[in-house]
PLY file of the C-alpha trace (Angstrom):
ply
format ascii 1.0
element vertex 383
property float x
property float y
property float z
element edge 382
property int vertex1
property int vertex2
end_header
0.00 0.00 0.00
1.49 3.34 -1.04
1.09 6.67 0.73
0.35 8.22 -2.65
-2.71 6.06 -3.17
-3.95 6.45 0.41
-3.87 10.24 0.12
-5.64 10.14 -3.27
-8.27 7.82 -1.83
-8.89 10.22 1.09
-8.98 13.40 -0.99
-11.17 11.91 -3.74
-13.66 10.23 -1.37
-17.27 11.24 -1.94
-17.73 11.60 1.83
-15.76 13.67 4.30
-12.49 11.98 5.29
-9.25 12.75 7.09
-6.07 10.87 7.99
-4.51 10.88 11.46
-1.57 9.26 13.24
-2.97 6.26 15.13
-0.74 6.71 18.20
-1.18 10.46 18.83
-4.46 11.14 17.03
-2.98 14.18 15.19
-4.79 14.94 11.93
-2.25 15.06 9.08
-4.51 15.22 5.98
-8.12 16.10 5.19
-10.20 16.44 2.05
-12.40 19.39 1.11
-15.59 17.60 2.19
-14.16 17.08 5.69
-13.27 20.78 6.01
-16.77 21.77 4.89
-18.51 19.34 7.25
-16.40 20.27 10.28
-16.37 24.03 9.49
-12.57 24.32 9.56
-10.16 25.86 7.05
-7.79 23.11 5.95
-4.76 24.58 7.78
-6.74 24.94 11.00
-8.04 21.36 10.79
-4.49 20.03 10.40
-3.64 21.47 13.84
-6.38 19.43 15.53
-6.47 15.96 17.02
-8.89 13.17 16.14
-10.51 13.42 19.58
-11.27 17.15 19.19
-13.65 16.60 16.25
-15.02 13.15 17.17
-16.67 13.24 20.61
-15.56 10.12 22.50
-17.28 8.28 25.30
-16.00 5.17 27.06
-17.56 2.92 24.43
-15.84 4.65 21.51
-12.50 4.68 23.32
-12.83 0.96 23.91
-13.58 0.36 20.21
-10.54 2.41 19.11
-8.31 0.64 21.63
-9.14 -2.81 20.31
-9.68 -1.91 16.64
-5.97 -2.18 15.71
-6.18 -5.98 15.82
-9.06 -5.97 13.30
-7.69 -3.14 11.16
-10.97 -1.22 10.92
-14.20 -0.34 12.74
-17.57 1.39 12.26
-19.26 3.32 15.07
-22.01 5.94 15.65
-20.51 9.13 17.08
-21.16 12.78 17.86
-19.22 15.09 15.50
-17.99 18.45 16.87
-17.79 21.36 14.41
-15.47 24.35 14.87
-18.44 26.51 15.94
-19.21 24.04 18.74
-22.31 22.62 17.06
-22.72 18.85 17.43
-23.81 16.60 14.56
-25.01 13.02 14.87
-23.00 10.84 12.53
-21.21 7.60 11.80
-17.50 6.99 11.18
-15.70 4.25 9.30
-12.04 4.05 10.31
-9.24 1.83 9.02
-5.65 1.45 10.20
-2.70 1.17 7.84
1.11 1.47 8.21
2.97 4.14 6.31
6.34 3.63 4.69
8.18 4.33 7.96
6.39 1.76 10.11
4.01 4.26 11.75
0.37 3.25 12.03
-2.06 5.75 10.55
-5.82 5.81 10.53
-8.17 7.03 7.79
-11.54 8.18 9.12
-14.56 8.62 6.81
-17.39 10.66 8.33
-21.04 10.28 7.41
-23.40 13.02 8.63
-26.64 11.39 9.80
-28.24 14.59 11.08
-30.49 14.85 8.02
-31.63 11.22 8.41
-32.30 11.77 12.12
-34.30 14.92 11.35
-36.33 13.01 8.76
-37.04 10.29 11.30
-38.02 12.94 13.86
-40.46 14.43 11.34
-41.92 10.97 10.67
-42.33 10.40 14.42
-43.92 13.83 14.82
-46.34 13.06 12.00
-47.26 9.74 13.62
-47.83 11.49 16.95
-50.01 14.06 15.20
-52.08 11.34 13.58
-52.58 9.67 16.97
-53.49 13.02 18.57
-55.92 13.75 15.74
-57.54 10.37 16.20
-57.88 10.95 19.95
-59.40 14.38 19.33
-61.72 12.91 16.76
-62.75 10.12 19.15
-63.54 12.69 21.87
-65.62 14.65 19.39
-67.51 11.52 18.47
-68.09 10.77 22.15
-69.50 14.24 22.68
-71.81 13.75 19.72
-73.10 10.52 21.33
-74.19 12.54 24.33
-76.09 15.12 22.27
-77.43 13.34 19.23
-79.38 10.27 18.47
-77.98 6.88 17.67
-78.20 7.34 13.91
-76.09 10.51 13.99
-73.53 8.82 16.25
-73.17 5.88 13.85
-72.75 8.22 10.88
-70.00 10.23 12.63
-68.18 7.11 13.72
-68.21 5.82 10.13
-66.82 9.12 8.91
-64.04 8.99 11.49
-63.17 5.44 10.47
-63.12 6.46 6.82
-60.65 9.26 7.56
-58.44 6.88 9.52
-58.58 4.34 6.71
-57.59 7.04 4.21
-54.61 8.05 6.34
-53.59 4.42 6.80
-53.82 3.86 3.04
-51.58 6.87 2.46
-48.99 5.52 4.91
-49.13 2.07 3.29
-48.67 3.53 -0.19
-45.59 5.40 1.02
-44.22 2.18 2.55
-44.88 0.28 -0.69
-42.96 2.96 -2.60
-40.00 2.57 -0.24
-40.05 -1.22 -0.70
-40.21 -0.82 -4.49
-37.23 1.55 -4.46
-35.22 -0.85 -2.30
-36.08 -3.76 -4.62
-34.98 -1.75 -7.66
-31.66 -0.90 -5.99
-31.09 -4.57 -5.12
-31.82 -5.62 -8.71
-29.38 -3.02 -10.05
-26.69 -4.35 -7.69
-27.34 -7.91 -8.86
-27.15 -6.90 -12.54
-23.92 -5.04 -11.90
-22.43 -8.11 -10.24
-23.45 -10.37 -13.13
-21.95 -7.91 -15.63
-18.71 -7.84 -13.70
-18.57 -11.66 -13.62
-19.15 -11.84 -17.39
-16.36 -9.32 -18.01
-13.88 -10.78 -15.51
-14.35 -14.51 -16.04
-16.52 -15.69 -18.93
-15.05 -13.14 -21.37
-11.51 -14.28 -20.49
-12.39 -17.98 -20.84
-13.85 -17.42 -24.31
-10.86 -15.27 -25.25
-8.47 -18.07 -24.24
-10.55 -20.57 -26.21
-10.32 -18.35 -29.31
-6.53 -18.07 -28.94
-6.18 -21.86 -28.81
-8.30 -22.16 -31.98
-6.01 -19.65 -33.73
-2.96 -21.69 -32.70
-4.57 -24.91 -33.95
-5.28 -23.30 -37.33
-1.52 -22.87 -37.83
-1.09 -26.64 -37.83
1.78 -28.56 -36.30
2.10 -31.46 -33.89
0.26 -29.63 -31.10
-2.89 -28.83 -33.11
-4.94 -31.56 -31.44
-3.76 -30.41 -28.01
-4.73 -26.80 -28.79
-8.19 -27.88 -30.01
-8.65 -29.93 -26.84
-7.68 -26.96 -24.69
-10.08 -24.72 -26.65
-12.88 -27.19 -26.04
-12.04 -27.28 -22.31
-12.18 -23.48 -22.03
-15.47 -23.34 -23.98
-17.06 -25.97 -21.74
-15.78 -24.14 -18.68
-17.33 -20.88 -19.95
-20.66 -22.66 -20.44
-20.48 -24.07 -16.93
-19.60 -20.64 -15.49
-22.67 -19.11 -17.17
-24.80 -21.89 -15.70
-23.34 -21.25 -12.25
-23.84 -17.54 -12.67
-27.57 -18.05 -13.11
-27.64 -19.89 -9.79
-25.18 -17.48 -8.08
-22.88 -20.41 -7.25
-19.67 -19.14 -8.81
-17.67 -19.83 -5.62
-17.60 -23.53 -6.63
-14.68 -22.76 -8.94
-12.39 -22.51 -5.91
-13.51 -25.70 -4.18
-11.69 -27.78 -6.77
-8.74 -27.55 -7.27
-8.19 -24.60 -4.85
-6.94 -21.03 -5.21
-3.19 -21.75 -5.40
-3.70 -24.53 -7.95
-6.05 -22.30 -9.96
-3.42 -19.53 -10.08
-0.73 -22.00 -11.19
-3.02 -23.43 -13.90
-3.85 -19.95 -15.21
-0.14 -19.08 -15.28
0.74 -22.28 -17.13
-1.98 -21.80 -19.74
-1.04 -18.14 -20.23
2.62 -19.04 -20.86
1.56 -21.59 -23.46
-0.44 -18.94 -25.31
1.90 -15.96 -24.95
5.69 -15.39 -25.01
5.79 -14.41 -21.34
7.46 -15.92 -18.25
5.29 -16.05 -15.10
6.71 -16.84 -11.66
4.33 -17.74 -8.81
5.29 -17.27 -5.15
2.40 -18.71 -3.13
4.01 -20.72 -0.30
3.05 -18.34 2.53
-0.66 -18.46 1.64
-2.85 -21.05 3.43
-6.16 -21.15 1.60
-7.89 -23.44 4.14
-8.03 -20.50 6.59
-9.55 -18.05 4.07
-13.22 -17.53 3.22
-14.18 -18.93 -0.19
-15.74 -15.63 -1.34
-12.51 -13.76 -0.60
-10.54 -16.43 -2.48
-12.83 -15.93 -5.48
-12.27 -12.16 -5.33
-8.48 -12.72 -5.26
-8.69 -14.98 -8.31
-10.82 -12.47 -10.24
-8.40 -9.64 -9.42
-5.49 -11.75 -10.66
-7.34 -12.65 -13.88
-8.22 -9.01 -14.54
-4.68 -7.70 -14.02
-3.10 -10.56 -16.01
-5.45 -9.69 -18.86
-4.39 -6.01 -18.58
-0.72 -7.04 -18.78
-1.26 -9.21 -21.86
-3.22 -6.46 -23.63
-1.18 -3.37 -22.82
2.12 -3.95 -21.01
4.23 -5.72 -23.70
5.99 -7.45 -20.78
8.23 -10.52 -20.92
8.15 -11.35 -17.19
5.47 -11.35 -14.50
5.84 -12.20 -10.80
2.71 -13.22 -8.86
2.94 -13.04 -5.06
0.22 -14.19 -2.66
1.05 -13.93 1.04
-0.75 -14.13 4.34
-0.02 -12.87 7.87
-2.06 -12.81 11.06
-3.51 -9.42 10.01
-3.44 -9.13 6.21
-3.70 -11.04 2.93
-1.71 -9.45 0.08
-1.84 -10.21 -3.66
0.58 -8.48 -6.04
1.40 -8.75 -9.75
4.59 -7.10 -11.02
5.61 -6.90 -14.68
8.59 -5.49 -16.60
6.47 -3.91 -19.32
6.32 -0.41 -20.79
4.55 1.04 -17.75
2.72 4.37 -17.51
2.38 7.36 -15.20
-0.02 5.99 -12.56
-0.51 9.49 -11.11
-2.01 10.89 -14.32
-3.29 8.16 -16.60
-6.88 6.94 -16.28
-6.74 3.22 -15.49
-10.04 2.28 -17.14
-12.76 -0.27 -16.34
-10.29 -3.08 -15.57
-8.72 -1.23 -12.64
-12.15 0.04 -11.56
-13.36 -3.56 -11.31
-10.28 -4.50 -9.29
-10.75 -1.61 -6.85
-14.47 -2.39 -6.56
-13.77 -6.02 -5.69
-11.16 -5.03 -3.11
-13.45 -2.49 -1.44
-16.26 -5.04 -1.19
-14.02 -7.00 1.23
-12.70 -3.88 3.06
-9.49 -4.13 1.06
-7.44 -1.57 -0.88
-5.99 -1.97 -4.40
-3.09 0.25 -5.50
-1.20 0.64 -8.78
2.40 1.87 -8.96
3.93 2.44 -12.39
6.31 4.69 -14.30
6.98 4.87 -18.03
9.56 2.23 -18.97
9.69 0.74 -15.45
6.84 -1.75 -15.51
3.81 -1.86 -13.23
2.95 -3.34 -9.83
-0.62 -3.95 -8.69
-1.10 -4.65 -4.97
-4.39 -5.69 -3.35
-4.36 -5.87 0.45
-7.18 -7.22 2.65
-7.62 -7.27 6.42
-7.56 -10.86 7.67
-8.66 -12.58 10.84
-8.17 -16.38 10.90
0 1
1 2
2 3
3 4
4 5
5 6
6 7
7 8
8 9
9 10
10 11
11 12
12 13
13 14
14 15
15 16
16 17
17 18
18 19
19 20
20 21
21 22
22 23
23 24
24 25
25 26
26 27
27 28
28 29
29 30
30 31
31 32
32 33
33 34
34 35
35 36
36 37
37 38
38 39
39 40
40 41
41 42
42 43
43 44
44 45
45 46
46 47
47 48
48 49
49 50
50 51
51 52
52 53
53 54
54 55
55 56
56 57
57 58
58 59
59 60
60 61
61 62
62 63
63 64
64 65
65 66
66 67
67 68
68 69
69 70
70 71
71 72
72 73
73 74
74 75
75 76
76 77
77 78
78 79
79 80
80 81
81 82
82 83
83 84
84 85
85 86
86 87
87 88
88 89
89 90
90 91
91 92
92 93
93 94
94 95
95 96
96 97
97 98
98 99
99 100
100 101
101 102
102 103
103 104
104 105
105 106
106 107
107 108
108 109
109 110
110 111
111 112
112 113
113 114
114 115
115 116
116 117
117 118
118 119
119 120
120 121
121 122
122 123
123 124
124 125
125 126
126 127
127 128
128 129
129 130
130 131
131 132
132 133
133 134
134 135
135 136
136 137
137 138
138 139
139 140
140 141
141 142
142 143
143 144
144 145
145 146
146 147
147 148
148 149
149 150
150 151
151 152
152 153
153 154
154 155
155 156
156 157
157 158
158 159
159 160
160 161
161 162
162 163
163 164
164 165
165 166
166 167
167 168
168 169
169 170
170 171
171 172
172 173
173 174
174 175
175 176
176 177
177 178
178 179
179 180
180 181
181 182
182 183
183 184
184 185
185 186
186 187
187 188
188 189
189 190
190 191
191 192
192 193
193 194
194 195
195 196
196 197
197 198
198 199
199 200
200 201
201 202
202 203
203 204
204 205
205 206
206 207
207 208
208 209
209 210
210 211
211 212
212 213
213 214
214 215
215 216
216 217
217 218
218 219
219 220
220 221
221 222
222 223
223 224
224 225
225 226
226 227
227 228
228 229
229 230
230 231
231 232
232 233
233 234
234 235
235 236
236 237
237 238
238 239
239 240
240 241
241 242
242 243
243 244
244 245
245 246
246 247
247 248
248 249
249 250
250 251
251 252
252 253
253 254
254 255
255 256
256 257
257 258
258 259
259 260
260 261
261 262
262 263
263 264
264 265
265 266
266 267
267 268
268 269
269 270
270 271
271 272
272 273
273 274
274 275
275 276
276 277
277 278
278 279
279 280
280 281
281 282
282 283
283 284
284 285
285 286
286 287
287 288
288 289
289 290
290 291
291 292
292 293
293 294
294 295
295 296
296 297
297 298
298 299
299 300
300 301
301 302
302 303
303 304
304 305
305 306
306 307
307 308
308 309
309 310
310 311
311 312
312 313
313 314
314 315
315 316
316 317
317 318
318 319
319 320
320 321
321 322
322 323
323 324
324 325
325 326
326 327
327 328
328 329
329 330
330 331
331 332
332 333
333 334
334 335
335 336
336 337
337 338
338 339
339 340
340 341
341 342
342 343
343 344
344 345
345 346
346 347
347 348
348 349
349 350
350 351
351 352
352 353
353 354
354 355
355 356
356 357
357 358
358 359
359 360
360 361
361 362
362 363
363 364
364 365
365 366
366 367
367 368
368 369
369 370
370 371
371 372
372 373
373 374
374 375
375 376
376 377
377 378
378 379
379 380
380 381
381 382
């Protein structure tokens, strides 16, 4: 993980975020959204400590004290602005070491004041409806004392009709909320399926096509190439079938993540003039969740595809390591490289970063023209 990427992540975050030193709490970087939310000029905010803008009680202090072992935490807090005004919010904080061995913490702030105010208005409206119903009931009771039974029945029916109308309005609003949530869930599912098609099925069919092209050239290995093409095509068909049942994690159950990486490397070297070295001995896949293993494999496939398309590299080193706190995957090549600070990395890198973030991980790219490229994806890990 590079400091350069961490700072870009903080400053480009859609929500307010700042970075502090984990040991002292001193704020050392903040984005524009954080300055706006907290009401500080940037220079003034950089003189503050974490505890001066995030109001801490004993519960929060206990969370922060024990969070280093997990690497991150989420907690509801009271946010203190420069003018002394308190906001109700939620923070997401993650620890990471800088290049000098010092632990730092990135804190993303979410202002929940608007949501709380909306809920308060809903509660007030509910209380008003109850009060109106009580008032209406008292009015009906008074009518019972002064009018005949027929008038009483008519008024009661009118009151019930009004209540039913209000209840119907509330139910329609609830149905609209449910419909919106269902639409959002469907969009998320479609996005996931699209990503799977791009990351996996597209690559399998591409490999199958390459083997067919090699077989067309003839030679003693033509039958082998056709057999490999058939295997990749059948695998793509099976992956589409699994995708419809959302069971894509089965790919890792047999033969396993390390074996899958070695097989992909072997097949890639047969198809392309490139030397791939795998260093996987410090990774123990039995201790790692199958969904995370699948994400690691998809990230590797995506970056290997990027290298073959753009890097013009002759060597690639794949490293997969595991400690008591982190799992790290890296791919380094000796290709043409690019300026990672300026160049847009495209949909491939966006997919990689999206997959990493879905498991609370961070993906970084370091590259310079003529000096190759290194992709690193790092995930918090608890056995």
